[in-house]
Phi, psi and omega in degrees: 000131182270135179288139180293138178092349178258123183296145180287164178299323180297317180297316180299314181296322180295318180296315178298322180297316179297316180298318179295318179298316179298313182298317179298320179297315180291323177299315180295322179296317179292325178296317178297321179295321178297317178294324179296318179296320179297318179297322178296315181298328182270004176080013179268074190297313184296322178293320179298318180298319179296318181293320177297320179297318178294320179297321179297318180295316180299312183296319179297319180299318180296313182295327183281319185281335183231066185295338182267003184287151178290345180259012181302319182296324177298320180294318177300313181298315181296319178300313180297318179298314182297317180295321180293327181289336177264010175083015181254064181293332180299322178278331186290333187296331183293303179295327179293319178294322177298315180297318180293324185282319192256340183287144175258000180275117185299316181295319180293319178298321179295316179298318179294319180297319177299311181295322181293320177298317177299318181293321177300321179292318178298329181273009178077031180238066186295331180295311180293325177298315182298314182294320180294315181290334179295336180289348182259006184294330182253025181293141181296336179271113183296334178295319178296315180299319181297315178295320180296322178296320178301309185284330176291325176298319178294322178295320178297322176300316180295334178275357181083011180262074191293318181294321175297319179300315182298323179298315177294317184291337175280337181274329184289153179258006184289133179302325180300338185294341177305314182291322179292320178298318179298319179296317180295316179297318178297320178298327179275003179084007181265067189293319181296319177296321178298318180296322179296321178296316180295325178299325177292328182291348179294344179286345183264162175306145186291127176241101189300315183299315180295317182293315181299318179295315181293320179295325177297317182292319178292317183292337179294334178265314182219091182301331180294325178294316178298321180297322177298320178293320178299317179302323178288331183279321188293344177275355181294144182276347182268010177266143171279166179297325178294318179296319180298316181294321180293323176297316181292321179296315179299324178293320176299319179298321179297330182269351189304322181263000182254309182211095187293329178294317178293322177301318180296324177297320179295317179295322177296321176297322179295321177299316180296322183288324189263336181065214182274074179223176178302316180299320179297320179289323176298317179295323177297320177296318176301318180298315180298315180294323178296319179294321179299323181290346183247358185251156171238010181277108184293327178294320179293324177300318179297319179296316181291329175297317177297321180297316178296320179299320178294319179297324183286350173297340177292334180076193174061231188298329182292323176294319177300321183286311193242000186301306180296320179302310183293325180297318178294320178298318177303315180297322179295312181300317179294315182298322182282323189269335185233101183282058181275328185298157178291332180231071185299330178298319179292321182295314179295321178301317180296319179294326177296319177298320179294320178300320180288313190271322184266322182266347185058031181260080188290325178295314178296318179299315179299319179298320181289320177299316178296324180299323178301312182292327180287316183282326187230065184296337180274355182292143178296339182270353182302313178298322178297320179294320179297317179297321179294324178297317179293328177290323180287326178228104186302329182298341181277354190305309184296314181294324179295318180296324177295316179296319180297317181293325184279315187263325189231052184294334183261001181296136176305331180288320177297317179295318181297324179297333178269005178093007181256087181272119181248164181304329181299330181298312180296320180299315180294317180300318178296319181294319180296316179300319180294313181296319181294321177299316179298319181294319178296317178296323179295318180297323180289000000 
């Protein structure tokens, strides 16, 4: 006979069984999280993502099956952390909010609050992120306060409160804050100060994503300052050839509209750094496009078009970079070399406009506009082409005006250039648009 009030052996065993199952589930979830962190440190990103996803599933299962357990809050926190690490902050906010709301453990609540604030910022909710992180400013653990200052500074940046952000970012001790401080200083126009901060960050292990972003922000104001930082970085021994080439390529892109010759030097350095790799081929494509933007040699354009076509056989990023560029070049080469269209003067003129507007190749555009006038001097569009050539290359202005006065004094385009717009001008423009549309449709 069993005494009343004393649990049976079966009850005791069942309770122990549940406790063991719960402990094993949480243990396995934590083990997966530990393995995920190790994979991250070793650069095995895809494996880390898979492990975090498994940890999230395990932790959710534990929290759902054992809601009355004293470790339920740990499971919520782990689930939220794992989901945030795989980029699923939308799902992570629920378990993190539960942990923050219901846990009585001060350290656990702080960890949940930090992650929740980060997730709100990732989800484009900087106001709620800022207010949530502000609750951690007086936390007894200085490490928590330091992390909260970093993320509150980022939230303030997202809110457009750059000076407030800089104040937080100067107080935090987190190494990542170097890049954020530099961004805030650059936003305030203090580019030299931003560069000095980034120079200090060179003492830390190289973080390519952070460096590329910071250099872009500094370089948008003063590309020469960014180039100086790049020169200091490419000599590091802990960079791979691909990382070195990407830094040089990004620097070349920053110079492309400022000093194309210097941009080409940067792309050439990237080719040397990367060799026969994807980065090397991307840099070669940049070089080809840069040369096209500076040349008026139609034979060289055809050669560079073939070079780009060969590079694009690689697919992927090279097509994204140069696909539209190469397609326009193909059309230019065809328009110049094969006089098949019914209105070849219009087709070449259109390709010249594309070279000018889409490729930013003003020398090539001027050469093509002049070609229209040279090949088809009797065309009604010849004066328009000459004016466009002079617009693309200012140095041609005087000679173009002389030709217009001598050959085309009565052209509506010559008169319009002198400020005399007549009805004939609109009529010709409408006719050209109609003919060009028909030619494009015919080509298709």
